[in-house]
N, C-alpha and C positions, 0 to 999 in steps of 0.2 A: 341318143343315150342320155343327154342332159335331162330330157323329159322323164325318162325312167328313174334317173337319180332323184329328181325332184319329187316324184311320187313316193319313192322309198323313204326319203328323208322326212316327208310330210307324215307318213305312217309312223315313223319314229317319234315325231313331234306329238302325234295324237296319243301315243302310249307313254309319252315322257313323264306324266304325273306318277304313273305306277313305278317307273324306273327310278324316279327321284325319291319316292317314298321308301323303296327298297334300299337305295343307297344311303338315305338318312338313317335308317335302322342299322345299317352296317357302319355308320359313322364315317362315310366317305363323302358326305356333302356337308356344307356349312348350313346349319338350321336357319340362320338369318339371311344368308346371302345367296342361297341356291336360285332365287328368283332372277338373279342377274342372267342366268342362262336362257331366260324367257324375255330378256330385255326390259326388266324392271331395274333400272340403274340405281346404285346406292351412292354414286359420286357425281360431282358436277363438272361439266365441261367449262374450261376457262376460255376467254378470248385469246386469239393468237395461234401460232403454229403448234399443233399437237403431233408428236411422233408416236406411232403405235407399233409395239412389239407383241408378237404372239408366239408362245412356246408351250408345248404340251404339258411339261412337268418340270421337276426340280433341275435336272441336268441341263436342259436347254436354257432355262432362265439364269442359272449360275454362270453359263458361258458368256452372257452379255453384260455382266456386271461392270467390266472395264469400260464398255461403250456407254453404259448408263452414267458412270462417273464423269465421263467427258461431256456428255450431253447436258448433264446437270449444270455445268459451268458455261454452256453455250447460250448466249443471249438471244439467238434466233429461235430457240425452243422455249415455249412458255409452259408446256405441259407434256408429260410422258405417260402414255397409257400402256399398261402391261396386261395382257389377258393370258389365261391358262385354263386348263381343264380340271386340274386336280386340287384337292384340299391342301395337300402337303406343299405344293408350289405357292399357294397364297400365303402360307405361314412364312416361307422364305422371303417373299417380297416385303412382308410386314416388318421383318427384322432390319431391312435396309435403311429405312428412315430417311429417304431422300425427299426433299421438299417438292420437287416437280412431279413425282411419281404417284399415280393412282393405279390400283389393281381392280380388275373386274374379271368375272368368269366369262369365258368365250360362249357366245350364244349357239343354240342348236342351228345347224347350217341350212335352215330353210331360206327361200328367197325373201320372204316377208321379214323374218327376224333379222337377217343380215343387212337388209336395206334399212330397217329401223335403227339398227346399231350404228351404221355409217352416217345416217342423217343426224343422229344425236351427237356423236363424237367428232365427226368431220375431220378425220386425220389428214395431215399434209403428206404423210408417207406411211406406208404399211410394210412392216418387216416380219416375215414368217421364218421362224428359226428351225433349222435342221430339216425335217421332212414333213412339215405341217402344210398339207395341201387341202383346202376346203373349197370345192367347186363353186357353190353359190356365192360365197364371200368373194372369191377371186373374180367371178363374173360381174358382181356389183361394183367392186373396186374399179374394174376396167371401164365399166359404163360411166362411172363418175370421174374418170381420168385421174385417179389417185395412184401414184407410182407404187409398184409392188417389187420388193426385193426379197429374194430367198436368201436368207443369211445363214452362213455356216452350213450351206446346203449339203444334205447327205441322202442319197438314195441307195438302199441295199439291193442286192441281187434279187432277193425275195420280193421286195416292194416293186422293183422294176418289172418283174414278170407279171405281177398283178395288173399294173397299169397297162402293160403291153397287150393284154387280152382285149382291152378297149382302146385300140391305138388311135382311132379318129377322135374319140372323146378326150384322150390324154393330150393330143395335139391342140385341141381347142383350149383346154385349161392351161397347159404349160406355155403355150405361145403368148399368153396374156401377161406373163411374168416379165417385168422390165429388165431385171438384172438378177443373175444367180451368182453368188460368191461361194464357190464350192470348197469343201473341206478336203477333198481327195480326188485323184484322177479317175477312180472308178465311178464316182458320182457324176463327174464331168461328162464322161462317156454316156452314162445312162440318161442324164438330163437332155443331152443333145439328141439322142434317139427318141426321146419322148416329145420333142418339139420345142424345147427351150431355145431361144435365139441368142441372147446376150449372156454368155457364161465367162466368168473370170476365175482362174485358179489363184487363190490367195493363201489358202492354208486354213488350219483349224483354229477357231477362236479359243478353244479350250487350252491352247498353249499360253494364253495371256493370263497375267496375274493382276487381280484387282488391287487398286491403291489402298483401299480400306480393309485389307486382309489382316485384321487383328486377331491373334489367337489367344483365347483365354483358357487357362488350364486350372482346374480346381486344385488348391494347395495340398489337400489331403491326398489326392490322386497323384500329384507330382512327387510327394514324399514316398508314396507307396511304390511307384514304378522305378525309383532310383536303384533299387537292389534287384531288379528283375531283368531277365532275358525276355525281350518282347518280339512278337510278330503279330501281324494283323491280317485277318481275312475279311475283305470288304466286298459289299454288294453280292453277298452269297445268296444262292437260290436253294430250293429244296434238294436235299441229299448232299449238298456241298458242305453243310455244317457238320454232318456225321463224318465226312471225309476229313475235315479239319480236326475233329475230335480225335480220330484215330492217330493222326500225325502228332497231335499234342501229347497223347499218352506215350507214344514211342520216344518223343524228344524228352519227356519228363524223366525218363530213366537215366538220362545223362545230365540234364539241366534241371536240378531240383527247384531252382528259382524261376522257372518258366511261367510266363503269363501270355495267354492267347487272347487277343481282342477280336471279337466277331461283330461285324456290322452287317446285318441282313439287308437285302434289297427292299424287302417289304416287312416293316416292323409289326404288322398285324399277325405275323407268324411267330412272334417272340415266345409265347407260352408253349407252343409246340416244340420249338427249338430247345427251350430250357428243359422240357420234359425228356427230349432225346439225349441231351448231355447228362441228365440225372441217371438215365438208364445205363449210360456208359461209365457211371461212377465218377463223373466230373462235377466239381463244385462250381456253380455259376453265380456271378454277381451282376445285377442289373445296373445300368448307368443311371437310370432315374427310378425312384427318387434318390437324391444324394444321401448316402449313409456310409458308415464305416465299412471298409473293405476287409473281409476276413483274410488273414494271412495265408490260409490254405486254398484260396481261390485259384481255380484253374482257368476258367473262361470269364472274361469281362465282356458281357453281352450288351451292346448298345441298342437301346429301345426308343430312340428319338431321332427325328430327321435333322439334317444339316450339321452333323457332327464329324463328318469324314475328315475335313481339313485339320481339325484338332489332332486326330489320331495319326494322320499322315505326317504331321509336324513332329510328333514325339516318337513315332515308330517307323523306322526306315526300311523295314522288311515287310512287304505287302503281297498277299495273294489276292488277285482280283477274280471274283466269282462270275457266274453266268457263262463260264468257259469250259467247265467239265461236262456240262449238259448241253443239248442242242438248242441253246438260246442265242448264241452269237456274240457273247461276251459283253462286258461293260467298258465304258471309255476309261482308259488308263491315264489320261493326261493330267488329271488333278494330282494323282499320286506322283507322277513324274515331276510335276512342277515343285513338289516339296522334297525332291531329291531322293525318292524312295527306290530301292531295288524292287522290281516288280516280277512276280511269278504269275503265270496264267496257264489255263488249260488249252487244249487244241482247238476249241470252238470259238473263234474270234472273228467270224465273218462280218459282223456289224461294224468292226473297226479295223479291218485288215490292213489298210494303209498305214494307220498309226502304229499298230503292233509291229509291222514290218520295219518301220523306221526305228522304233525303240529296240527291237531285237538286233538290228544292224549296229546300233550304237551301244550295245551291251548294257542297256538300261533295263530290259526285260528278258525273261527266259521262259520258254515253253516247258511245261511239265505234263506228264501223262498219268501218273499214279502217285500213291502215297510215298513210295520210295524216292521218286524224283523230288517231290516237295521237301521231304525230310532232309535229303542230302544237300539240296541247295540252301535250305535254311541254315544248316550247320556251317556251310561255307561262309554265308553272310555273317553269322555270329562270330566267326573266327577272324575275318578280314576287317581291315580298317574301312570305315564307310567312305564312299565316294560321292556323297550327297551334294557337296558344293559343286563338283564338276558337272553332275547331272543338272542341277538347278541352273548353272550358267548356260549350258547348251539349250535348255528349254526356254529360258527367259530371252535369249537372243532371238530364237524363232518367234516367240510370243510377241516381242516388240515389233517385228516386221509385219506379222499378221495383223496386229492391232492398228498400226499406222495406215496400212493399205485399206483395211476395212473402213476405218473412220473417214478416210479421204473419199471413198465412194459414197458413203452416207451423206457427207457434207456437200458433195457435188449436187445431190438431189435437193438438199435443203436450200442451197444457193439458187438452184434453178427454179424452185417453187417460189422463193422470195422475189426473184427477178420478174 
């Protein structure tokens, strides 16, 4: 099976110029840095220990910020390499401004390119975040005896079934992982069945709070929202914005000062979303560029990445999208860390363990229709916020997860140094 995979990935490599051109036209690739995916590196490797993290996109990379803060102060680590696949994730890393961190795009997973990548960067330790499994890269890491950690490991039922089709292949790949720190018990069971040997249940890193979590709020926006009843619909997918628009219109009959904040999962849909709200008779204001907000605004539409923390900080009532459609939901932990009351639809299979925990602790509530959402928002508007209690619970768990995770990483660094 590994030979078949290599043939297929080489075919992808052959047509990759066409794919990259298409993605450049769609503005999904960096016009200057896309060559990094073909191992034309734009940064220099320094002498000494390099720790490498790979995460597919924004959510995965945000989850490791507390770890990065700690490693930034660790004298054993001379450089931290972060790789990702998406343009949005590279922008998030750019904002961190850590001295030791360099960002590169992850190479196409051919045997040749992954080998070239490892020969150039020579990592002391490789950490793959969440469910990032790349067979050729893992095989080359194993051959070079570079320890592999699956960090905040998460395998969904859907993903497990796909791997299980090629059970012998999956055992070859997953058995090469030196340590899996799983985020939930479902993933632990799936990883074990796929052939992973060393698995530890530590918990989800997204419970952790970064040290440098400074929230900046535009003064004009701060003044504007002081007189408003607020709720936020975050990580929404197609059809969910219309759902939220219907709820807004019904709530507006009772709360004339209502403002609904909508943060779509994919901001390239903003024009379409704005058009949908307009057809519903709702007045929309875009987050960027910054300009005066009309007092008649119904929907504050966020059209830039990396803004969710700001809105979770100021708005304690949050509906999380990807849950009314068969998508599997979005991770609710960032909203929970900011003490938000969380509402979600029935489709949360991607984060079932987390939602079960939040539901048990009365931090989140499942809704099935507009009436459910409307009724629960009204209850939240009337009651005194319990955000401090929520924050305390989440931070307690977060500290335990962080300390255990960092201890495991440090063990490998000490072992390598010895």
